[in-house]
C-alpha positions in Angstrom: 0.0 0.0 0.0 1.4 3.4 -1.0 0.8 6.8 0.3 -0.7 8.3 -2.9 -4.2 9.6 -2.3 -5.4 8.0 -5.5 -4.7 4.6 -4.0 -7.5 5.2 -1.4 -10.3 5.6 -3.9 -11.6 2.2 -2.8 -12.6 3.8 0.5 -15.5 5.7 -1.1 -16.8 2.5 -2.7 -16.5 0.6 0.5 -18.1 3.3 2.6 -21.1 3.5 0.1 -21.4 -0.2 0.2 -21.4 -0.4 4.0 -23.9 2.4 4.3 -26.1 0.7 1.8 -25.9 -2.6 3.6 -26.7 -1.0 7.0 -29.7 0.9 5.5 -30.9 -2.4 4.0 -30.6 -4.2 7.3 -32.5 -1.4 9.0 -35.3 -1.7 6.4 -35.4 -5.5 6.8 -35.8 -5.0 10.6 -38.5 -2.4 10.1 -36.3 0.4 11.4 -35.4 3.8 10.2 -31.8 3.8 8.8 -31.2 7.2 10.4 -31.5 5.5 13.8 -28.3 3.5 13.2 -24.9 5.2 12.9 -21.6 3.6 11.7 -18.4 4.0 13.7 -15.5 3.4 11.2 -12.8 1.4 13.1 -9.4 2.6 11.8 -7.3 0.5 14.1 -3.9 -0.6 12.6 -4.3 1.9 9.7 -2.1 4.9 9.5 -2.9 8.6 9.5 -2.8 8.8 5.7 -5.7 6.3 5.5 -7.7 8.2 8.2 -7.1 11.4 6.2 -8.4 9.8 3.1 -11.5 8.7 5.0 -12.0 12.2 6.2 -12.3 13.3 2.6 -15.6 11.3 2.6 -16.9 13.4 5.4 -16.0 11.0 8.2 -14.8 12.6 11.5 -15.4 10.0 14.1 -13.0 6.9 14.3 -12.8 4.0 16.6 -9.5 2.7 17.9 -8.5 -0.3 20.0 -5.2 1.0 21.4 -4.6 4.3 23.1 -1.0 4.5 21.7 -2.6 4.5 18.2 -4.9 7.3 19.2 -1.9 9.2 20.5 0.2 8.8 17.4 -2.6 9.5 15.0 -3.9 12.5 17.0 -0.4 14.0 16.7 -0.2 13.4 13.0 -3.7 14.8 12.4 -3.7 17.6 14.9 -6.3 20.2 14.2 -8.3 18.0 11.9 -11.4 17.9 14.1 -11.4 14.2 14.6 -13.3 12.5 17.4 -11.4 9.5 18.6 -13.4 6.7 20.2 -11.7 4.1 22.3 -13.3 0.7 21.8 -10.6 -1.7 23.1 -9.8 -2.9 26.6 -8.4 0.1 28.5 -5.8 0.0 31.2 -6.0 2.6 34.0 -2.5 3.8 33.3 -3.8 5.1 29.9 -6.4 7.3 31.5 -4.2 10.5 31.1 -4.0 10.1 27.3 -7.7 9.2 27.0 -8.7 12.2 29.0 -6.6 14.5 26.8 -7.4 13.0 23.4 -10.6 10.9 23.3 -14.1 12.1 22.8 -15.6 8.8 24.0 -14.8 5.5 25.6 -17.0 2.4 24.7 -15.2 -0.1 26.9 -15.8 1.1 30.5 -16.0 -2.1 32.5 -14.7 -1.5 36.1 -14.9 1.1 38.8 -11.1 1.5 39.0 -11.1 2.6 35.4 -14.0 5.0 36.0 -12.1 6.6 38.9 -8.9 6.9 36.9 -10.7 8.5 34.0 -12.7 10.8 36.2 -9.6 12.1 38.0 -7.7 12.8 34.7 -10.8 14.4 33.1 -11.3 16.7 36.1 -7.7 17.9 35.6 -8.3 18.5 31.9 -11.6 20.2 32.7 -13.5 17.9 30.3 -16.3 15.4 30.3 -16.7 12.6 27.8 -19.4 10.1 26.7 -18.9 6.5 27.9 -20.6 3.2 27.2 -20.4 0.3 29.6 -19.0 -2.8 28.0 -20.9 -6.0 29.0 -19.7 -9.5 28.4 -22.6 -11.3 26.7 -20.5 -14.0 25.1 -19.3 -17.2 27.0 -15.9 -16.9 25.3 -13.0 -16.3 27.7 -11.3 -13.9 25.2 -14.2 -11.4 25.4 -13.9 -8.5 27.8 -16.6 -6.7 29.8 -18.7 -6.5 32.9 -20.8 -9.5 33.8 -24.6 -8.9 33.3 -25.2 -9.5 37.0 -22.8 -6.7 37.9 -24.3 -4.1 35.6 -27.1 -2.6 37.8 -24.8 -1.8 40.8 -22.1 -0.5 38.4 -24.4 1.9 36.7 -25.5 3.2 40.1 -21.9 3.7 41.1 -21.2 5.7 38.0 -23.6 8.4 39.0 -20.8 9.7 41.3 -18.6 10.6 38.4 -19.9 13.8 36.7 -17.1 13.8 34.1 -18.4 10.4 32.7 -21.6 10.8 30.7 -23.0 7.3 30.6 -24.9 7.0 27.3 -25.4 3.3 26.8 -23.9 -0.2 26.5 -21.5 -2.0 24.3 -20.8 -5.7 23.6 -19.1 -8.2 21.3 -21.1 -11.2 20.3 -19.9 -14.8 20.4 -17.9 -15.8 17.3 -20.1 -18.4 15.8 -21.7 -19.5 12.6 -25.0 -19.9 14.4 -27.0 -16.7 13.9 -29.3 -17.6 16.8 -26.3 -17.7 19.2 -25.0 -14.3 17.9 -28.4 -12.7 18.1 -28.8 -14.0 21.7 -25.8 -11.9 22.7 -27.2 -8.7 21.1 -30.7 -9.4 22.5 -29.3 -9.7 26.0 -27.6 -6.3 25.7 -30.9 -4.7 24.6 -32.8 -6.3 27.5 -30.1 -5.1 29.9 -30.4 -1.6 28.6 -34.2 -1.7 28.9 -34.0 -3.0 32.4 -31.6 -0.2 33.4 -33.8 2.4 31.9 -36.7 1.0 33.9 -34.6 1.6 37.0 -34.2 5.3 36.2 -31.1 5.4 34.0 -31.2 7.1 30.6 -29.3 4.8 28.3 -30.2 5.4 24.6 -27.3 3.8 22.8 -26.4 0.2 22.0 -23.0 -0.2 20.3 -23.0 -3.8 18.9 -22.3 -5.5 15.6 -19.2 -5.5 13.5 -18.4 -6.2 9.8 -19.4 -9.9 10.1 -22.5 -9.7 12.1 -24.0 -6.2 12.0 -27.3 -7.1 10.3 -28.1 -9.4 13.3 -27.2 -6.6 15.7 -29.5 -4.1 13.9 -32.3 -6.6 14.0 -31.9 -6.7 17.8 -31.8 -2.9 18.3 -28.3 -1.7 17.7 -28.0 2.1 17.5 -24.4 2.0 16.3 -22.3 -0.6 14.5 -18.5 -0.7 14.6 -17.1 -1.4 11.1 -13.5 -1.8 10.3 -12.6 -4.4 7.6 -15.6 -3.8 5.4 -14.6 -0.1 5.1 -10.8 -0.1 5.3 -10.0 -3.6 4.1 -7.6 -6.1 5.7 -5.6 -4.8 8.6 -2.4 -2.9 7.9 -0.1 -4.8 10.2 2.7 -2.3 9.7 0.8 0.0 12.1 -0.1 -2.6 14.8 
Protein backbone atom coordinates (compact mmCIF):
# COMPACT_ATOMS: atom_id res chain seq x y z
CA UNK A 1 0.00 0.00 0.00
CA UNK A 2 1.43 3.36 -1.04
CA UNK A 3 0.75 6.82 0.27
CA UNK A 4 -0.68 8.30 -2.92
CA UNK A 5 -4.18 9.62 -2.25
CA UNK A 6 -5.45 8.02 -5.46
CA UNK A 7 -4.70 4.64 -3.95
CA UNK A 8 -7.47 5.19 -1.39
CA UNK A 9 -10.29 5.62 -3.89
CA UNK A 10 -11.58 2.22 -2.79
CA UNK A 11 -12.63 3.77 0.51
CA UNK A 12 -15.46 5.68 -1.15
CA UNK A 13 -16.85 2.51 -2.72
CA UNK A 14 -16.46 0.56 0.53
CA UNK A 15 -18.13 3.29 2.56
CA UNK A 16 -21.06 3.53 0.14
CA UNK A 17 -21.43 -0.25 0.19
CA UNK A 18 -21.41 -0.43 3.99
CA UNK A 19 -23.88 2.45 4.33
CA UNK A 20 -26.15 0.73 1.82
CA UNK A 21 -25.94 -2.60 3.64
CA UNK A 22 -26.67 -0.97 6.98
CA UNK A 23 -29.66 0.86 5.50
CA UNK A 24 -30.93 -2.39 3.98
CA UNK A 25 -30.57 -4.21 7.31
CA UNK A 26 -32.55 -1.42 8.97
CA UNK A 27 -35.34 -1.71 6.43
CA UNK A 28 -35.41 -5.50 6.83
CA UNK A 29 -35.80 -5.00 10.57
CA UNK A 30 -38.53 -2.40 10.13
CA UNK A 31 -36.28 0.37 11.42
CA UNK A 32 -35.41 3.84 10.18
CA UNK A 33 -31.85 3.84 8.75
CA UNK A 34 -31.25 7.21 10.39
CA UNK A 35 -31.50 5.49 13.77
CA UNK A 36 -28.31 3.47 13.21
CA UNK A 37 -24.90 5.15 12.95
CA UNK A 38 -21.64 3.64 11.73
CA UNK A 39 -18.40 3.96 13.67
CA UNK A 40 -15.49 3.44 11.24
CA UNK A 41 -12.82 1.44 13.06
CA UNK A 42 -9.43 2.60 11.82
CA UNK A 43 -7.27 0.47 14.10
CA UNK A 44 -3.91 -0.55 12.57
CA UNK A 45 -4.33 1.88 9.66
CA UNK A 46 -2.06 4.90 9.54
CA UNK A 47 -2.89 8.62 9.53
CA UNK A 48 -2.85 8.77 5.73
CA UNK A 49 -5.74 6.30 5.53
CA UNK A 50 -7.70 8.22 8.16
CA UNK A 51 -7.07 11.42 6.23
CA UNK A 52 -8.40 9.80 3.08
CA UNK A 53 -11.50 8.68 4.97
CA UNK A 54 -11.98 12.22 6.20
CA UNK A 55 -12.33 13.29 2.57
CA UNK A 56 -15.58 11.28 2.59
CA UNK A 57 -16.90 13.40 5.44
CA UNK A 58 -15.99 11.00 8.24
CA UNK A 59 -14.81 12.62 11.45
CA UNK A 60 -15.36 9.96 14.12
CA UNK A 61 -13.05 6.94 14.30
CA UNK A 62 -12.80 3.95 16.61
CA UNK A 63 -9.46 2.74 17.90
CA UNK A 64 -8.51 -0.25 20.04
CA UNK A 65 -5.23 1.02 21.43
CA UNK A 66 -4.56 4.32 23.15
CA UNK A 67 -1.04 4.46 21.70
CA UNK A 68 -2.58 4.50 18.23
CA UNK A 69 -4.88 7.33 19.21
CA UNK A 70 -1.88 9.24 20.51
CA UNK A 71 0.22 8.81 17.37
CA UNK A 72 -2.61 9.53 14.96
CA UNK A 73 -3.85 12.51 16.96
CA UNK A 74 -0.38 14.02 16.73
CA UNK A 75 -0.19 13.43 12.99
CA UNK A 76 -3.71 14.77 12.40
CA UNK A 77 -3.71 17.59 14.92
CA UNK A 78 -6.31 20.24 14.19
CA UNK A 79 -8.31 18.00 11.86
CA UNK A 80 -11.35 17.95 14.14
CA UNK A 81 -11.40 14.19 14.59
CA UNK A 82 -13.34 12.54 17.39
CA UNK A 83 -11.40 9.53 18.65
CA UNK A 84 -13.44 6.73 20.21
CA UNK A 85 -11.68 4.12 22.34
CA UNK A 86 -13.32 0.72 21.83
CA UNK A 87 -10.62 -1.65 23.09
CA UNK A 88 -9.79 -2.87 26.59
CA UNK A 89 -8.43 0.08 28.50
CA UNK A 90 -5.77 0.02 31.20
CA UNK A 91 -6.01 2.56 34.00
CA UNK A 92 -2.51 3.84 33.28
CA UNK A 93 -3.77 5.09 29.90
CA UNK A 94 -6.37 7.35 31.51
CA UNK A 95 -4.24 10.47 31.10
CA UNK A 96 -4.00 10.13 27.31
CA UNK A 97 -7.66 9.20 27.02
CA UNK A 98 -8.72 12.24 29.04
CA UNK A 99 -6.63 14.47 26.82
CA UNK A 100 -7.41 13.01 23.41
CA UNK A 101 -10.55 10.89 23.27
CA UNK A 102 -14.11 12.07 22.84
CA UNK A 103 -15.62 8.79 23.99
CA UNK A 104 -14.84 5.45 25.63
CA UNK A 105 -16.99 2.44 24.75
CA UNK A 106 -15.16 -0.09 26.92
CA UNK A 107 -15.77 1.09 30.47
CA UNK A 108 -15.99 -2.10 32.54
CA UNK A 109 -14.73 -1.53 36.09
CA UNK A 110 -14.86 1.07 38.82
CA UNK A 111 -11.06 1.48 38.98
CA UNK A 112 -11.09 2.64 35.39
CA UNK A 113 -13.98 5.01 36.05
CA UNK A 114 -12.07 6.56 38.93
CA UNK A 115 -8.89 6.94 36.89
CA UNK A 116 -10.73 8.54 33.97
CA UNK A 117 -12.70 10.85 36.25
CA UNK A 118 -9.56 12.06 38.00
CA UNK A 119 -7.75 12.85 34.74
CA UNK A 120 -10.81 14.38 33.09
CA UNK A 121 -11.28 16.68 36.08
CA UNK A 122 -7.69 17.87 35.65
CA UNK A 123 -8.33 18.48 31.94
CA UNK A 124 -11.62 20.23 32.68
CA UNK A 125 -13.46 17.89 30.34
CA UNK A 126 -16.31 15.40 30.34
CA UNK A 127 -16.74 12.58 27.82
CA UNK A 128 -19.40 10.12 26.74
CA UNK A 129 -18.92 6.54 27.90
CA UNK A 130 -20.56 3.22 27.16
CA UNK A 131 -20.37 0.32 29.58
CA UNK A 132 -18.99 -2.85 28.01
CA UNK A 133 -20.93 -5.95 28.99
CA UNK A 134 -19.74 -9.50 28.38
CA UNK A 135 -22.64 -11.32 26.73
CA UNK A 136 -20.49 -14.03 25.14
CA UNK A 137 -19.28 -17.15 26.98
CA UNK A 138 -15.85 -16.86 25.34
CA UNK A 139 -12.96 -16.26 27.72
CA UNK A 140 -11.31 -13.94 25.21
CA UNK A 141 -14.15 -11.41 25.42
CA UNK A 142 -13.94 -8.47 27.80
CA UNK A 143 -16.63 -6.70 29.76
CA UNK A 144 -18.66 -6.50 32.92
CA UNK A 145 -20.85 -9.47 33.75
CA UNK A 146 -24.58 -8.85 33.27
CA UNK A 147 -25.19 -9.46 36.97
CA UNK A 148 -22.79 -6.66 37.91
CA UNK A 149 -24.32 -4.07 35.59
CA UNK A 150 -27.07 -2.60 37.83
CA UNK A 151 -24.77 -1.78 40.75
CA UNK A 152 -22.06 -0.54 38.39
CA UNK A 153 -24.43 1.89 36.69
CA UNK A 154 -25.53 3.16 40.09
CA UNK A 155 -21.91 3.70 41.13
CA UNK A 156 -21.16 5.67 37.95
CA UNK A 157 -23.60 8.37 39.00
CA UNK A 158 -20.85 9.71 41.29
CA UNK A 159 -18.57 10.62 38.36
CA UNK A 160 -19.89 13.76 36.70
CA UNK A 161 -17.14 13.76 34.06
CA UNK A 162 -18.44 10.44 32.68
CA UNK A 163 -21.64 10.83 30.69
CA UNK A 164 -23.04 7.30 30.57
CA UNK A 165 -24.92 7.00 27.26
CA UNK A 166 -25.44 3.27 26.77
CA UNK A 167 -23.95 -0.20 26.52
CA UNK A 168 -21.51 -2.01 24.25
CA UNK A 169 -20.83 -5.70 23.59
CA UNK A 170 -19.13 -8.16 21.27
CA UNK A 171 -21.14 -11.22 20.28
CA UNK A 172 -19.89 -14.78 20.36
CA UNK A 173 -17.88 -15.76 17.30
CA UNK A 174 -20.15 -18.39 15.82
CA UNK A 175 -21.71 -19.52 12.56
CA UNK A 176 -25.00 -19.92 14.42
CA UNK A 177 -27.00 -16.72 13.93
CA UNK A 178 -29.26 -17.60 16.84
CA UNK A 179 -26.28 -17.67 19.21
CA UNK A 180 -25.02 -14.35 17.87
CA UNK A 181 -28.44 -12.71 18.10
CA UNK A 182 -28.83 -13.95 21.67
CA UNK A 183 -25.81 -11.86 22.70
CA UNK A 184 -27.23 -8.74 21.10
CA UNK A 185 -30.71 -9.40 22.48
CA UNK A 186 -29.33 -9.72 25.99
CA UNK A 187 -27.63 -6.33 25.74
CA UNK A 188 -30.88 -4.70 24.60
CA UNK A 189 -32.76 -6.32 27.46
CA UNK A 190 -30.13 -5.14 29.94
CA UNK A 191 -30.42 -1.61 28.58
CA UNK A 192 -34.20 -1.68 28.85
CA UNK A 193 -34.02 -3.00 32.42
CA UNK A 194 -31.56 -0.25 33.37
CA UNK A 195 -33.82 2.42 31.93
CA UNK A 196 -36.72 1.00 33.89
CA UNK A 197 -34.60 1.57 37.01
CA UNK A 198 -34.19 5.27 36.23
CA UNK A 199 -31.13 5.36 33.99
CA UNK A 200 -31.16 7.12 30.64
CA UNK A 201 -29.31 4.82 28.26
CA UNK A 202 -30.21 5.37 24.63
CA UNK A 203 -27.29 3.78 22.82
CA UNK A 204 -26.41 0.17 21.98
CA UNK A 205 -23.02 -0.23 20.28
CA UNK A 206 -23.04 -3.76 18.91
CA UNK A 207 -22.31 -5.48 15.63
CA UNK A 208 -19.19 -5.49 13.46
CA UNK A 209 -18.36 -6.22 9.83
CA UNK A 210 -19.37 -9.88 10.05
CA UNK A 211 -22.54 -9.68 12.12
CA UNK A 212 -24.00 -6.17 12.03
CA UNK A 213 -27.30 -7.12 10.31
CA UNK A 214 -28.08 -9.37 13.28
CA UNK A 215 -27.21 -6.57 15.70
CA UNK A 216 -29.46 -4.14 13.85
CA UNK A 217 -32.31 -6.65 14.00
CA UNK A 218 -31.87 -6.71 17.78
CA UNK A 219 -31.82 -2.94 18.25
CA UNK A 220 -28.26 -1.69 17.69
CA UNK A 221 -28.01 2.09 17.46
CA UNK A 222 -24.39 1.97 16.30
CA UNK A 223 -22.32 -0.65 14.49
CA UNK A 224 -18.51 -0.73 14.58
CA UNK A 225 -17.14 -1.42 11.11
CA UNK A 226 -13.47 -1.84 10.26
CA UNK A 227 -12.63 -4.43 7.61
CA UNK A 228 -15.64 -3.75 5.40
CA UNK A 229 -14.57 -0.10 5.11
CA UNK A 230 -10.77 -0.15 5.32
CA UNK A 231 -9.98 -3.64 4.08
CA UNK A 232 -7.63 -6.11 5.69
CA UNK A 233 -5.60 -4.79 8.59
CA UNK A 234 -2.41 -2.89 7.88
CA UNK A 235 -0.11 -4.84 10.20
CA UNK A 236 2.71 -2.34 9.74
CA UNK A 237 0.77 -0.03 12.07
CA UNK A 238 -0.14 -2.56 14.76
